[in-house]
ZAMI-6306 format. One record per residue: residue in one letter; x, y, z of N, C-alpha, C in turn. Coordinates in steps of 0.02 Angstrom, whole numbers. Layout:
BEGIN
(pagu 'a'; (X; Y; Z); (X; Y; Z); (X; Y; Z)),
...
END
This chain:
BEGIN
(pagu 'x'; (-521; -516; -1781); (-515; -501; -1721); (-601; -515; -1712)),
(pagu 'x'; (-612; -507; -1648); (-697; -480; -1660); (-700; -433; -1603)),
(pagu 'x'; (-768; -422; -1594); (-795; -373; -1549); (-743; -369; -1492)),
(pagu 'x'; (-777; -416; -1435); (-722; -437; -1368); (-659; -413; -1371)),
(pagu 'x'; (-592; -434; -1426); (-542; -431; -1417); (-519; -358; -1429)),
(pagu 'x'; (-545; -312; -1482); (-578; -249; -1514); (-599; -210; -1448)),
(pagu 'x'; (-640; -245; -1405); (-653; -215; -1329); (-605; -210; -1285)),
(pagu 'x'; (-571; -261; -1277); (-525; -272; -1218); (-455; -229; -1244)),
(pagu 'x'; (-426; -208; -1309); (-394; -197; -1326); (-373; -93; -1328)),
(pagu 'x'; (-452; -92; -1325); (-465; -25; -1329); (-475; 15; -1271)),
(pagu 'x'; (-481; -53; -1211); (-492; -37; -1147); (-430; -38; -1112)),
(pagu 'x'; (-377; -67; -1130); (-330; -85; -1095); (-288; -9; -1147)),
(pagu 'x'; (-296; 9; -1199); (-278; 87; -1217); (-265; 146; -1178)),
(pagu 'x'; (-333; 122; -1170); (-369; 208; -1115); (-341; 201; -1041)),
(pagu 'x'; (-343; 142; -1013); (-299; 129; -959); (-226; 147; -969)),
(pagu 'x'; (-201; 147; -995); (-130; 142; -1017); (-138; 235; -1023)),
(pagu 'x'; (-171; 274; -1065); (-186; 334; -1088); (-203; 388; -1008)),
(pagu 'x'; (-227; 347; -956); (-250; 379; -891); (-198; 376; -850)),
(pagu 'x'; (-160; 323; -849); (-92; 301; -821); (-61; 362; -815)),
(pagu 'x'; (-57; 387; -882); (-13; 461; -866); (-48; 500; -880)),
(pagu 'x'; (-83; 513; -900); (-136; 583; -864); (-135; 576; -776)),
(pagu 'x'; (-140; 506; -763); (-140; 533; -680); (-92; 563; -657)),
(pagu 'x'; (-4; 535; -661); (46; 541; -659); (50; 628; -666)),
(pagu 'x'; (53; 636; -734); (52; 718; -756); (10; 764; -701)),
(pagu 'x'; (-55; 733; -682); (-99; 756; -612); (-93; 770; -555)),
(pagu 'x'; (-9; 722; -532); (-3; 708; -465); (65; 753; -480)),
(pagu 'x'; (87; 782; -538); (137; 813; -522); (124; 894; -532)),
(pagu 'x'; (67; 885; -563); (43; 959; -529); (23; 994; -491)),
(pagu 'x'; (-23; 954; -466); (-38; 966; -405); (8; 952; -343)),
(pagu 'x'; (61; 916; -370); (134; 953; -314); (161; 996; -320)),
(pagu 'x'; (164; 1032; -394); (174; 1082; -392); (135; 1132; -370)),
(pagu 'x'; (74; 1163; -374); (27; 1194; -335); (41; 1180; -261)),
(pagu 'x'; (30; 1146; -244); (28; 1127; -178); (115; 1142; -120)),
(pagu 'x'; (136; 1151; -201); (213; 1158; -141); (223; 1225; -163)),
(pagu 'x'; (213; 1249; -216); (235; 1322; -248); (185; 1389; -257)),
(pagu 'x'; (92; 1353; -250); (49; 1390; -240); (32; 1445; -195)),
(pagu 'x'; (56; 1447; -146); (21; 1480; -77); (-59; 1447; -37)),
(pagu 'x'; (-92; 1506; -6); (-135; 1454; -13); (-196; 1445; -61)),
(pagu 'x'; (-189; 1489; -113); (-260; 1460; -144); (-196; 1400; -176)),
(pagu 'x'; (-149; 1392; -176); (-107; 1335; -220); (-125; 1267; -197)),
(pagu 'x'; (-142; 1280; -140); (-152; 1206; -90); (-221; 1200; -114)),
(pagu 'x'; (-273; 1247; -111); (-337; 1228; -121); (-348; 1202; -193)),
(pagu 'x'; (-308; 1232; -234); (-304; 1202; -303); (-303; 1103; -305)),
(pagu 'x'; (-233; 1116; -260); (-191; 1032; -263); (-261; 979; -197)),
(pagu 'x'; (-265; 1015; -182); (-332; 963; -147); (-395; 942; -187)),
(pagu 'x'; (-400; 1006; -216); (-482; 978; -274); (-465; 942; -329)),
(pagu 'x'; (-391; 966; -353); (-376; 911; -401); (-350; 860; -381)),
(pagu 'x'; (-335; 836; -303); (-318; 737; -284); (-395; 712; -260)),
(pagu 'x'; (-434; 771; -268); (-516; 747; -254); (-539; 735; -326)),
(pagu 'x'; (-517; 752; -358); (-544; 722; -423); (-484; 685; -459)),
(pagu 'x'; (-435; 664; -467); (-438; 617; -482); (-435; 557; -435)),
(pagu 'x'; (-442; 555; -359); (-454; 497; -344); (-538; 477; -361)),
(pagu 'x'; (-563; 529; -373); (-650; 491; -385); (-645; 470; -453)),
(pagu 'x'; (-589; 504; -514); (-583; 440; -560); (-551; 393; -555)),
(pagu 'x'; (-513; 406; -533); (-492; 317; -505); (-555; 264; -482)),
(pagu 'x'; (-579; 294; -447); (-613; 266; -395); (-664; 230; -438)),
(pagu 'x'; (-698; 288; -512); (-738; 271; -547); (-690; 213; -616)),
(pagu 'x'; (-653; 227; -629); (-611; 179; -674); (-619; 114; -632)),
(pagu 'x'; (-602; 82; -565); (-611; 15; -523); (-691; -10; -545)),
(pagu 'x'; (-724; 46; -508); (-794; 19; -531); (-833; -18; -614)),
(pagu 'x'; (-787; 29; -642); (-809; 23; -720); (-779; -53; -730)),
(pagu 'x'; (-713; -71; -736); (-690; -130; -710); (-685; -192; -701)),
(pagu 'x'; (-727; -173; -633); (-727; -222; -585); (-815; -264; -635)),
(pagu 'x'; (-850; -201; -670); (-939; -222; -669); (-923; -241; -743)),
(pagu 'x'; (-878; -219; -766); (-889; -220; -868); (-844; -285; -884)),
(pagu 'x'; (-881; -336; -905); (-838; -398; -931); (-827; -413; -996)),
(pagu 'x'; (-789; -426; -1033); (-788; -449; -1110); (-767; -513; -1113)),
END
């Protein structure tokens, strides 16, 4: 197993973890949005902005780094 295959398998592993983390973040954000009142809604919006920013960063890394 060479360096390229190792890097690719690590990238795929962390992308899988990121999908799970994003699903959990959306679930928590939805809970805060529905049941959190005024402060919960602001938390949900900030969390959504962070998740979307992380998604954009991940897409940029995926497009610019090739193994």
